[in-house]
N, C-alpha and C positions, 0 to 999 in steps of 0.2 A: 482592462478586463477586471471586473469586480465580482469575484466569485463569492457565493455565500459560504460562510464557514459553518462547520458542524456545530459549533457552540451556539451560534444564532439559530440554527435549525432546531436544536434541542429545546430552545425556549419556546419555539412555535409548537413543537410536538405536544406540549403539555397543556395547550390552551383549552381544548374541549374534547368531548367524546366524538364529535363529528370529525375533528382533525385526526384523532387516533384511528377511527374506523377507515377514514380515507387513506391513511398511511398503511393500514393493514391490507386494504384492497390493492394498493400499489405494490406492496411487498410481495404479493403473490406472483407478480410477473418478474420481479427482479431477483428475489431470494430463492423461490421454491421451484423454479423451472427445472433444475437438475434433479432435485429430490423427487418431484412429481412424475418424472419419466422413468424412474427406476423399475416399475412393474414391467416395462418392455423387455427387460433382460434378466431379471433375478432368477425366475424359475428355470429359464433356458440355460443360464450359466451353471446353476446348481446341479441340474440333472444332465449336464453335458457329458460326463464321463465317470465320475467317482461313484455315483449311486444310480440305481434304476428305480423306475416307478412300478411297484408290484401290485398284485391284486389285493393285498392286505391293507393298502393305503397308509401303512405306518410311515413310509418315507414322506409322502406328500403332507400328511398331518404334522409330522415332526418338523418339516421345513416351515410350514405355516406357523407353528408354535415358536420356532426360532425367530422368524421374521417379526411376529407380533411383539415378543419381549425385547428384541433388539431395538425396534422402533420406539418402544415404550421407555426403555432404560437410557438409551444414548441420546437421540434427538430430544425427546420429551423431558425426561428427568434431568439429564446432565446439562444439555445446552439451554433449553427453554427456562428451566427453573434455577439453574446454578451459574453456568458460565456467562450467561448474558448479563449478570449482575457485576461482572468484573470488567466493566467498560473503562476506557481511558478517556475521560471527558466526552463521553458519548460515542467514542470509536471502539471498534472491536477488531478481532483478528490476532494472529500470533504476535505481531509486533506491538500491538496494544498491551498485551500481557508483559512482553519484554520491556516496554517503555515504563510500565508501572513498577516493575522490579528495579529498573535502572534508577528511578527517582527515590524509591524507598530504601534501597540498599546502597545507593551511590556506586553503581558498577557500570557507569556510562562508558560505552565504547568510543564515543566521540572525543577526540583529543582537545577540541576547541571549547570545551565547556567552561563556564565562568560562574562565580558565585552570584552574579547579577541574574543569571538565568533562573535561579531558584526563587526569585521574586516575581516571576511570571504568575499571573492569576491562575492559569491553567495548570501550572506546575504545582501550585499550592492548593488547588481546588479540593484535593483529597484530605486536606487537613493532616498532612503528614506528621505523625507523632512517633518518635522512637519508642520501641517497645521497652517495657521495664527491664532494667539490667539483669534481673534474675531469671527472666523467661527464656525459653528455648529460642523464641524469635530474635531476641537480642544477640544470643550466641551465634545463631545462623547468620544474622546480618553482619556482625563483626568478622565472621569467618569468610564470608563472600568478599568483604571489603579488603581483607588482608591478603588473600591469595589470588594472584592474577590468573592462575591456572583455572580456578573455578569460574572466574569471570569470563574467560575465553570459552570454557565449556558451555556456559549459559548462552553466549553469543552463537556458538556453533549449533546448539540445540534449536535456537530460534531460526537460524539459517537453514537447518535441515527441514523444518516445517515450511519455510518459504520455498525451498527447492521442490518439495513435494507438491506444494500448491501449483507451482509452475508446471510440474509434470502432469498434474491433474488437468491443467488447462490445455494440455496437448491430447490427453487420452479421453477425457470426457466428451468433447465434441465428436470425436471419431466413434466412440461407443454408442452415444445417444442417437446420432443421425443414422449410423449403420443399423442399429436395432430397429429404429422406426422404419427405415426403408426395407428391411428384411421381410416385412409383411407382404411385400409385393409378390413373394414366391407363391402365396396362396391365391393371388389374383391372376397371375399370368402363367402359372404352371412351372413344374420343376425343370423342364428342358431349357427355358429361356431366362429364368431369373438370375442365374449366375453371370449372364452377360449384361445384366442391367444393374444389379445391386451395387457393385463397387464403382462403376462409372457414375451412376446417379449420386451416390454418396459423395464422391469426389467433387462433382459439379456443385452440389449444395454447400460443401465445405469451402470451396474456392469462392463462391458467391458470398458466403458468410464473412470470410476474412477480407474480401475485397471491399465490402461495404462498411468496414469498421471505421474508416476515416471520416465518415459522415456523422458518427456518433449515434447514440441510441435515443436521444431526446426527440428526434423527429418521428420515430416509430414506437417509442417507448409506451405510448398510451395504448398500443395494441397488445402489449405483453400480458398484462393482467387478464384481459378477456380471453386470450388464447389459453392461458394456464387454467383459468376458472372453467372454461369449456371442457378442457381435457380432464380436470378433476371430476367434474360432474358426469362426464362421459364414462370414465372408468368406474366410478362409484355406482352409477346406474347399471352398467353391465355387470358389476359385481353383485348387486342386489338381485338382478334377474337370474344370474347363475345360481345364487344361493337358494332362491325360491324354486327354481326349476330342477336343480340337480341334487342338492344336499342341504336340507334345512337344518341339519344337526352339525354342520361343519364348525359351529362356534365352540364345540367341545374341544376342538384341537388347540384352542387358545390356552389350555391348561399346560403348565410346565411339565406335567407327567409325560406328555407326548414327546418332549425333547429327550427325556430319559429313555423312552422306548426307541426313539430314533437312533440315538448313539449306541444303545445296547445292541441293536440289530445290525447297524451298518459299520460300527467300530471305526477303523482307520479311514474307510471311504467316507463315512459321515463327517469325520473331523476335517478331511480334505475338502469336502463340499462346502464347508463354512466360508470358504473364499468366495463362493457364489452368493450365499446368503448375505454376506457383508455388503453387497452392492445395494441392498435396500436402504442403506443410510448414506449413500453418496449424495453430496450436496448439503449435508447437515451442517458442515463447518461454515457454509455461506450465511447461516442465520447469525452467527457471531461476526464473521468478516464484514458483512454489509450493515452492521448495526448503525454505523455513522450516517447512513442515508435515511434511516427510519427511527423508530423509538423502540425501547425494550418492550413496552406493553403492546404495541401494534404487531410486532413479530410474534409475541406470545399468543395473541388472539388469533392471528392468521393460521398459525400452525395447529393450535389446540382445537379450534372449532371448524377448520376447513380442510387443511392438508392431512392431518393425522387421521381423522375418520375416513376420508376418501381413500387414502392408501390402504387402511386396514380392510375396508370393504372390497377394494380391488383385489387384494391378495386372497381374501377369503373366497371371493367369487371364482378366481382362477383355481383355487384348491378344490372348491365344490365341483367345478366342471371336471377337473382331472380325476377326482375320486370316482367318477362314473365312466371315465374314458381312459382305459389302460393301453389301448392300441391306437396310436395317432396315425391318421391317414397319411399325412405327409411326414414320413420318417426322417427325411433330410432336414426338415424344419425343426423337428423335435418338439419338446414341451415348451413352446413359446407363448407369448402373450396373445397372438392373433388367433390361435386355435380355439380359445375360449370366447372369442367375439362371434356373435351370431353372423352367419354368412352374409345376410343382407346389409349388415352395417360395416363390413370390413373395409370397403373402399373409403367411405367418409371418415371412419376411425383412423385409417392409414394417413389421410391428409392431415387430420388434427394432430396425430402423433408426430408427424414430420415437423409441423409448425411448433409444437411444444418442445421438441428436441432442439430446434433452432433457437428458441427462446432460452432454454436451459444452457445451451452452448454459449450463447451471447453473454449470459451472466458470468460464467466461469472465465471467459476470455477477458471481460472487463475487470474481474477480480485479479486475474494474472497481471494485467497492466498496473493495477493499484499496488500489488505486492512488490512489483519491481520498482515502482516509484519510491515506495517506502524504503526498500533496500538501498537505493541510490541516495536517498536523503540521509540515511544513516552511515554513508560511506562504505557500503558493502557491495556495491554494484557499479560498473562503469557508467559514466554519464551518458544518457541517451536523450533523444529528442522527445519531449513530452508536449503533446498538443491537447489543449483543453477544447473539447468539442462542443461545450455549452457554456455560455457566459452566465447562466442562471443556476444550473444544477451542479452542485458541488460533487466532485469526484468523477465526472464524465471525462475521461482522458483517453488518448490514443497514442501509442508508441510505435511508429512505423517499423523500426528494426525488429522489435519483438514480434509484431504482428505477422510479418512475413516469415520469420523463423518458426513461429508456432504453426503457421499454415503448412510449411514444407514438412515439418516433423509430423503433423497431424495426417497429412496425405501419405507419408511414408508408413505410419502405423496402419492406416486403413488398407493400403495396397499390400503391405507386408503380411498382415495377419489374416484379413478377409474372413474372420469369424468372431462371434461375440465371446467365445470361451476364452481365448487368449487376450483379447482386449479387456475382458472383465477381470482376468487375473492381474493384469497390469494396473488397471484403474483401482482395483480393490486395495492393492498394496500401498499405492499413493495416498488413498483416502484414510486408511487406518493409521498410517505413519503420522499424518497431520494430527489426527485425533490423539494419538499417544503423546505427541509433543505438547498439545494443549493440556492434556491431563497432568503432565509433569510440571509445566509452568503454572497451572492453576493451583497445584498443591503448595508451591512457593508463595503464590499470591495470597492464599488463605492464611498463611503464617505471617508473612512480612507486611502485607498491605491491609488485610482485614484484621490482623492481630488476633486471630482465633487460636484455639488450642491445637497443638501439634497432633493430638489424637484425631481431631476432626480432619486434618489434612491427610493423615495416614489412612483413615477410613475412606476418604475420597479416592486417593491414588490406588489403594488396594482393590476397592470395589470396581471402579471403572477401569483401572489399569489391568485387572485380571481379565475382564471381558474383552478388552481391546487386544491384550496380549494373545488371547486364544485365537482371535480372528487374524492377528498379525502372523502367528505361526502357521495358520492354515494358508495364508496368502504367500508366505515366504517359501513354503514347500513347493510352490508352483514356479519356482525360479526359472526353470528351463522351459516352462510353458507360457511365457509371456511376462512373468513378474520381474524378469531382469530389466525390462525396458525402463520403468520408473527409477530403478536403482542406478542404471547407467546415466540417465538424464540428470538425476539429482546429483550424482557424482561430478558430472561435467559442470553443471551450474555452481556446485559447491567449490570446485577448484577455481573457477572464475571469481567468485565472491571472495574467497580467502586470499587469493593473490592480490586482488585489487585492494582489499582492506589492509593487507600487510604492506604493500607498496605505498599506499596513501599515508599510513601511519609512519613509515620510515621517512617519507618525504617531509611530513610535518615536523618530525623530530629534527631533521636537518635544518629546516627553516628556523626552528626555535634556537638551536645551537649556534646558528650563524647570523642571527639578527643583529642589527646595528644598535649601539648604545645611544641613549638620549643625549649624553654628553657630546658625542660626535655631532649630532644634529644641532645642538645649541651652539656649538663652537663655530658653526658656519655663519652665524649672524642672520638677521632678518631676510637677506636676499639669498641665503643658502650658498653664498659664494659664486652664484651664477646669475645670468640674466633671467628675470621673471617676465614672461610674456603673457598676453591676455588669454583668458580661458581657464577652464577647470580641468585639472588632471586627476583622474580617478585611478589610483594605483590599487589594483586588485591583489589581495593577499589573503591567505588562510589564517594568518596570525591575528589573534585578538589583542595582542599587546606587542610592543616593540616595533622597530623599523625593519621591514624586510630587506634582505640582502640585495634584491633586485633594484631597490632605490639607490643605494650607494653605487651599484654597478652602472646604473643609468647616468647619474650625475657626474661620474668620473669620465664618461665617454661622450657626453653631449654638453654643449656650453649653455643651454637654456632650459627653463622649465616653466610651468604654468604659474600664474599669479596666485591661484588657489589650489592647494593640494589636499586631496582627500584619500586617506588610506581606507579603502573599502573592503570589508569582510562580509561576505554573504554566507551564512552558516545555518545549519539545522540544529534544532534542540529536541530533546527526547519528549516532546509533547505533540499531540496531533495537530493542534492549531495554536497560533500566536495571534492574539487580538491586534487589530490595527492600532489601538492606542499604545501598544507596547512593542511595535515593530522595530523601531530604530533606537540604537544607543549611540549618542553623539557626544563628542568631547574635543577639547583642544589638545594638540600636541605642541608643547612649547608655549611661549608667550603669544598673546593675541595678535601682535603685529606680524607674526610669522605666517599667518593665514594658512595654517596646516591643521587639518581636522582628522579625527578618526570616526568612522561611521560603521557600526556593526548592524547588519540587517539580519533579523532572526525570523526563520520560518519553521513551522511545525512539519512533521514528516508527511502530513497530508495536505499541507497548504499548497495553493497554486501560486507560482511566481508571476509577477506582472510583466507586461511587455516593456520595451526599452523607453519609449517616450514618457509613459506614465510613471515608470520607475524613476527616471531622471528627475522629473518634476517633484515627485514625492521626496526624493533624496535632498534636492536643493532646498525645498520648503522645510524639511526637518532641520537642516543646518541653520536656516534663517530663523526658525522658531527657537532653536537653541541659543543663537546669538541674542535674540530679543529678550529672552528670559534672564540674561545676564549671568548665568551660571558658568563658572570657569572650569576648565579641565586641569591639566597638569600645571603646577605652579612654575614660576620662572626659575626656581632653584634646581629644577630637574630632579624630581623624585624618581625612584625606581618605577619604570613604566609597567612593571609587572603588577603594580597596584592600580593601574589605570581604570580598572572596572569600578573603583570607588569614585572616580572622577567623571564617569560618563553619565549623561542625563538621558532618561527614557523620554523619547519623543514619538508621538503617534504620527500617522499619515495625515495629510491636510484635511481629510474628511472627518477626522476625529477632533480637530481643534479649529472649528469654524471661526471662533473668536480670535484666533491667532493669525500668524502670517499666512497669506495666500499668494500664489503666483499667478500672474495673468500675462498672456501673450496677445499682442495685437499688431496689425500691420499699418494702422492709421497713425503715422508718426507726426502728422501735422496738427492733430487735434490737441487742444489744451485740456489737460486732465486736472481736475480739481477734487480734492478729498472732501468727504462729508464731515459732519461735525463729530462723528464717532470714529471714523477711520481715516487714515491718510495714506498716501502712496509715495514710495521712494522710486523715482524714475531714473532711467539712464539718461545722461545729458547728451548722448550722441544721437542726434536726430537729423543728420545731414543727408542721409540717403534712405530711400524707402526700403525697409526690411523689417522683419519681425522683431519687435522690441519686447523686452522682458521688464516686468515691473513687479514689485512686492507691495501688496496691500497689507498694512499692519495696523493694529489697534492704536487709537489716539492715546489711550490711557491703559496701563501706567506709562509714564514718560520713560524713554530710553535715552541713555547718555550719548554724547557726541561720538565717542569711540565706537559704540555699537552701531550707530547710524552709518559711520564711515565703513565699518566692516560689512554691513548689509549692502551698501552701495557697491563696494568692490565685488562682493559675491554676485550681485545682480549683473554687473558689467561682465564678469567672467562667464556667467551662464549665457548671456547674450552672445558672447564671442564663440561659445561652443564647448562641448565636453569631449575630452579624449580619454580613452581607456588604455591604461598601460598594464599589460599582462606579462606574467613571467612564463616563458616557454622553456619548460624544464626538460633536461635530458638526464634521466635517473639511471645511475649505474652503481653496481655493488662495488664497494671500495676494495682495495687490495687486501688480501688475507681473509676475505669472506669465505664461508663454507660453500661447497658446491651447490647445495640446495638453495642458498640465498642468491648465488649468481644466476642459477636457472630461473628462479622466481622473479628476480628483479630485472636482469639483463634481457631475458626473453619473454617471460610471461607478462610482467607488468608493463614492459616497454611496448609489447604488441597491443595490449589492451588500451594503453594510453594513446597510441597512434591511431587507433580505430574507434576512439570514443570522442564525445563532444568536448570542447574546451571548457575550462572551469566556469567561465562566466556566460556560457552559451544560453543558460536559462533566462538571461536578461535580454536576449535578442539584440546584442550589441552590433551596430552596423560596422561592416568591415572598414569603411572609410575612416572611422573614428578610432580604430584599434592600432595600437603599437605594441609589438611583442619584444620582450627583452630575453634573450637566450641565456640560460645558465645551466651548468653541469652540476648535478647533485650526486656526490659520492656518499652513498648511505651505508 
């Protein structure tokens, strides 16, 4: 499975205006589905309880003024023109900001980081330069690096944003679809709609989640036309209402009407801000989905299509309501559909439901993505990640999360059954994510962009004040639905913190109990046991040293494989690792021991390959390392903690076509002859018809006899098969630990570990090739 990387996509993005406009068109369906459906419920949620629509129109004009300036300042000014510039190698989102800060201030939460990781091209792409020692940025950087408490606080802040994104993934589908379906009340009458709204919403939601495993690439081409049709529809209706009902409604765009609104409504007006806030739901998607498009394409789509359409839609609704103070359907209230001409309500209802489904699809996919990133950074239990497209980067499906989201989404829909409480819940989740982004952006301005601290303070004070005002208005609705995202975020935060804490303690135990190199060298080339044919892949999270499971294994079994590979699959704080830099390979001990260390590095948004392709890439990377003649640890047995200096960067076979390539065929009787430029090392065992492995290596430069023999042994071992040796850990808190630690480790972490995927599950290891070695970890 060869998924395109975001880095390669970003190169394509800058080719031409045609490409940019095409991406802008596609982004309308992926990025703006949620934001474009907000007119369905903003006015209805705002006028639900706290304020009333009076004859003076001060309330409706004040709400319109708030909506206009909120859309202008937050999505347009903050996200489109500032936050989008803080990309991490083309990727956006909360973890992109956190990753930038990790690299610039060296506050990485991953314990397996190495100095070699800093040589990655994507790591150094930002031209990281330490700020001048006398600047505030240098002081802030050193303070973060010295104090673990601040580092943990930064991680918790990023996790709060991630948890609220997950909460938004539960609430937004329920709110969008229910708001779209609620228009059916005006079509079938008050008496029957209550028996149709909730069941129909649930059916649509179940169908939406049930189709997730097919991926969006099969129907993704329909998303942009649906959203464009919806935007054109609401803007056209808005223009019609402005012309028909109130041509002077544009005057309400003045900030003066916000003052009049708050002066008249006072506390009720402040509490109604929780409904106005919903006009910017989905704004974070512009930044979170940056990796699929380009900065310019997202800016063009929002500035010239989405923003004008939304402003016209809100102005049109306000124009209609300014002349209609008594709504015929009092139970429906001041909703979107009352401003739609009666003859158009049914087709608009259908388009609205389709647009709501598209917007919900985008936030569900974003939830999958954020959970994958959390898992890659060691902050979420391992889950099954299915890549639904072999061509489109980032199209993933997580079964466990999908069904959990569906059940919670249905529970919210059935439990609330009205847009007011759903809106209160969704609003708090949205504004919390924005507050987190504002806080992290202020640090990025100082540490990454190396700008003045005054500029960072202006940013955080200006946007932070606006968002804090909306946050307070949402939080005051705690008992009216706002408790839902808080409870959900708290539950996910507990899971993330316990998993991260348990994983960190387990890694520390591995480091403290690793076996010395002297012990390994003292065993001799045969390791004191019988070496049988085949490759033994010993999975470990250690990037240096010999894991304790190896010594535990060899003391209990009399034989081991002729080629041993200590395999570490780890994530690094960059979104993507180039294929040319995927593997770090080196010897452990002298060459005749046939023991290697291989570290496979993935970015937090990279897709892992399947087992057969990964195995071939791994073997080829070791063969290429042998061919180049670079040695790892010397025979004198240096401290293995320095082994990152002895590892060689080796790319996947597709990146070194002139190097070693692996071939497999079943025609064992044919005579194979090398060309003048390349030659083949073949396995001599041709007695029975089976799949045979061969290495195709360059003729020049010449390789010595020892390397040829080493390659032949590796080839024979690959032909014999690969076995995966995994450590099956039983983690327990050691005696004398605090009660909190015992509960967190013995119950919390143990429960999560038993119900999560094994460490090497992402490589799709066949069960027949797996051997588990049990160990007890007293952490």
